[in-house]
C-alpha positions in Angstrom: 91.4 20.1 -35.7 89.9 22.0 -32.7 86.9 23.2 -34.6 86.0 20.0 -36.4 85.9 18.1 -32.9 83.8 20.7 -31.5 81.3 20.1 -34.3 81.4 16.6 -34.2 80.7 16.5 -30.2 77.8 18.9 -31.2 76.1 16.9 -33.7 76.7 13.7 -31.4 74.7 15.5 -28.8 77.4 14.8 -26.3 76.7 16.9 -23.1 80.3 17.2 -22.3 80.6 20.0 -25.1 77.9 22.3 -23.6 79.4 24.4 -20.8 76.2 25.0 -19.1 75.0 21.4 -18.7 75.1 19.8 -15.6 74.5 16.5 -15.3 73.5 16.0 -11.9 70.7 18.7 -11.9 69.3 16.9 -14.8 69.1 13.1 -13.4 67.9 14.6 -10.1 65.2 16.7 -12.3 64.1 13.5 -14.2 63.9 11.5 -11.4 61.6 13.9 -9.5 59.4 14.6 -12.5 59.1 10.9 -13.0 57.9 10.5 -9.3 55.4 13.6 -9.4 53.6 12.0 -12.7 53.5 8.7 -10.8 51.8 10.1 -7.8 49.4 12.1 -10.6 48.4 8.8 -12.4 47.8 6.6 -9.3 43.7 7.2 -8.6 42.8 8.8 -5.3 40.8 5.9 -3.3 37.8 7.4 -1.3 36.6 5.8 1.9 33.8 2.9 1.2 30.4 4.0 2.8 29.6 1.7 5.9 26.3 1.5 7.7 25.4 -0.3 10.6 21.7 -1.0 9.6 21.3 -4.6 8.9 18.4 -4.0 6.6 20.3 -2.0 4.3 22.9 -4.3 4.3 20.8 -7.3 3.3 19.0 -5.4 0.4 22.5 -4.3 -1.0 23.3 -7.9 -0.9 20.0 -9.1 -2.3 20.3 -10.8 -5.9 17.1 -9.3 -7.1 17.9 -9.6 -11.0 20.5 -10.6 -13.3 21.8 -6.8 -13.5 21.7 -6.7 -9.6 20.5 -3.0 -9.7 20.6 -2.3 -6.2 24.0 -4.1 -5.3 26.6 -2.2 -3.7 24.5 0.9 -3.4 24.8 1.6 0.1 24.7 5.1 0.4 21.6 5.6 -1.7 20.1 2.7 0.4 20.9 3.7 3.6 19.1 7.3 3.1 16.1 5.5 1.5 15.6 3.5 4.3 16.1 6.2 6.9 13.6 8.3 5.6 11.0 5.2 5.0 11.6 4.5 8.8 10.4 8.2 10.0 7.5 7.8 7.8 3.9 7.1 9.1 2.0 4.5 7.5 0.1 7.1 5.4 3.1 8.8 4.3 4.7 5.6 3.4 1.5 4.6 1.2 1.9 7.9 -0.4 5.4 7.7 -1.1 4.5 4.2 -3.2 2.1 5.8 -5.0 4.1 8.6 -6.3 6.7 6.5 -7.1 4.4 4.3 -9.4 3.0 7.5 -10.6 6.5 8.0 -11.8 7.0 4.4 -12.9 3.8 4.6 -15.3 4.9 7.8 -17.2 8.1 6.1 -17.9 6.8 3.1 -18.9 7.6 1.4 -22.3 5.2 -0.9 -24.6 6.4 -3.4 -26.6 4.3 -5.9 -29.1 3.5 -9.6 -27.6 3.0 -12.5 -30.0 0.1 -13.6 -28.2 -1.2 -10.9 -26.1 -1.2 -7.7 -28.2 0.6 -5.0 -26.7 1.8 -5.1 -23.3 3.1 -2.5 -20.7 6.3 -2.7 -19.1 7.1 -0.6 -16.2 10.3 0.9 -15.5 9.9 0.9 -11.8 11.9 4.3 -10.1 12.6 5.0 -6.3 13.6 7.8 -4.3 17.5 8.3 -4.4 17.9 4.7 -6.2 16.4 5.4 -9.5 15.5 2.9 -11.9 15.1 -0.6 -10.4 13.4 -4.1 -11.3 10.3 -5.4 -9.5 11.9 -7.7 -7.2 13.7 -4.9 -5.7 10.9 -2.2 -5.7 9.0 -5.1 -3.8 11.7 -5.7 -1.4 12.8 -2.2 -0.3 9.0 -0.9 0.3 8.2 -4.6 1.8 5.1 -5.2 0.0 3.8 -8.4 -1.8 3.0 -9.0 -5.5 -0.9 -9.0 -5.2 -0.6 -5.4 -3.3 1.6 -4.2 -6.0 -0.7 -5.0 -8.9 -3.7 -3.3 -6.5 -1.6 -0.3 -6.2 -0.6 -0.2 -9.8 -4.6 -0.4 -10.6 -5.2 2.6 -8.1 -2.5 5.1 -9.5 -3.9 4.9 -12.7 -7.1 6.7 -11.5 -5.7 8.7 -8.2 -2.4 9.0 -6.0 -4.6 9.9 -3.2 -4.2 7.1 -0.5 -7.5 5.3 0.5 -8.6 5.9 4.1 -8.6 2.7 6.2 -9.5 1.8 9.8 -12.1 3.0 12.4 -14.2 3.8 9.4 -17.2 1.8 9.8 -19.2 0.3 6.9 -19.5 3.4 4.8 -22.2 1.4 2.3 -24.0 0.5 5.6 -23.4 4.2 6.9 -25.1 5.6 3.8 -28.4 3.8 4.1 -31.2 5.7 6.0 -32.4 2.9 8.8 -34.3 5.4 10.9 -36.6 5.9 7.5 -36.4 2.0 7.1 -37.7 1.9 10.6 -40.3 3.9 10.6 -41.7 2.5 7.5 -41.7 -1.3 8.9 -43.5 0.1 11.9 -46.3 1.7 9.7 -46.5 -1.3 7.7 -46.5 -3.7 10.6 -49.5 -1.8 12.0 -51.8 -1.6 8.9 -51.5 -5.2 7.6 -50.3 -7.1 10.8 -52.2 -8.7 13.4 -51.6 -7.5 17.2 -50.3 -10.3 19.3 -49.5 -10.1 23.4 -46.1 -11.5 24.1 -44.6 -12.1 27.6 -40.9 -11.2 28.0 -38.7 -12.0 30.6 -35.3 -9.9 31.6 -32.7 -10.5 34.1 -30.9 -7.7 36.1 -28.4 -8.1 38.5 -27.5 -5.9 41.2 -24.1 -4.9 42.9 -24.4 -7.5 45.3 -25.0 -10.1 42.5 -28.5 -11.0 43.0 -30.3 -11.5 39.8 -33.7 -10.2 39.9 -36.1 -11.5 37.0 -38.8 -9.4 35.7 -41.8 -9.8 33.1 -43.6 -7.5 30.8 -46.0 -7.9 28.3 -45.4 -6.3 24.8 -47.4 -6.0 21.6 -45.8 -7.6 18.6 -47.3 -7.6 15.2 -47.7 -10.7 13.2 -47.6 -10.3 9.3 -49.8 -12.8 7.3 -48.3 -15.5 6.0 -48.4 -14.6 2.7 -45.9 -11.8 3.5 -42.3 -13.2 3.4 -38.9 -11.1 3.7 -38.3 -11.1 -0.4 -42.0 -9.5 -0.9 -41.3 -7.0 2.0 -37.8 -5.9 0.6 -39.5 -5.5 -2.9 -42.3 -3.4 -1.5 -39.9 -1.2 0.2 -37.8 -0.4 -2.9 -41.3 0.3 -4.4 -42.1 2.6 -1.5 -38.4 4.6 -2.2 -39.2 4.9 -6.1 -37.2 4.7 -9.1 -34.1 6.4 -8.1 -33.0 5.7 -4.5 -29.6 7.0 -3.1 -28.6 3.6 -1.5 -30.8 0.7 -0.3 -29.8 -2.2 2.0 -29.7 -6.0 0.1 -32.2 -8.5 0.8 -29.7 -10.1 3.5 -28.9 -6.7 5.3 -33.0 -6.2 4.8 -33.7 -9.2 6.7 -30.7 -9.2 9.4 -32.0 -5.4 10.3 -36.2 -6.8 10.9 -34.6 -9.4 13.4 -32.2 -7.1 15.3 -33.8 -3.8 15.4 -37.3 -4.6 15.1 -38.4 -6.9 18.2 -42.2 -5.6 17.7 -42.8 -7.4 13.9 -42.5 -11.0 13.2 -43.2 -12.7 10.5 -45.8 -15.6 10.1 -43.5 -18.4 9.7 -41.3 -17.1 12.8 -44.0 -17.0 15.1 -45.5 -20.4 14.4 -41.6 -21.6 14.7 -41.6 -20.2 18.0 -44.3 -21.4 19.5 -43.3 -24.7 18.6 -40.4 -24.6 20.3 -41.4 -22.8 23.5 -44.5 -24.7 25.3 -47.2 -22.7 26.4 -47.5 -21.1 30.0 
């Protein structure tokens, strides 16, 4: 009977049948294991990135598109804006062109019903990766028109164009000294010399104005010669392959401003009617 009761207890899983079984130890171990598993299952909460830059806060909350591609990306935006603020104007321009060159390489083409194949740009920015067009313009602070011009420029070169304090490059390439020499020789050959009286005023340190008169020789071109004909003769003088020539408007302005010894017949008649003879 004792053997039968022992086997029944063993089959039923009664813990009292095992001499080494301790109920308290199992309960405490199970509780500790469950507590430990509970700690492991809880995700570790990282501290959110906080910035004091109001520009970054405005950009990460900007509803640029339906996907809101830059929403909540505070750390990446802070790195980008901090780097952008330290750049000069030329470096910022180069950064935009470099980003656009990468965007062109990642662009996709899709078919349109009415306009054939259209290219779609996947705009890429430093630290932020792929963004929409509105986010690209807002982060770099450029307009839609400027972005279109930069996209056309980056298709040929990513070198920023130089601006400011460069003078007029087209006018700088024109040899105005040679033009002045040709005008002087032409006026001497076909013009009629005319003595004119010029008046000049100078003011000394005491504020007294002194008036001086001098007589200069001016060459008046024939009445058949006009600015258009004179410009055509100059182009013929340069030959079929000139480097750069002034336009007719620039040619006329140069004669009036830089050639006081040369006058057209129409201008001379007009000035004689305005000023009474002395």
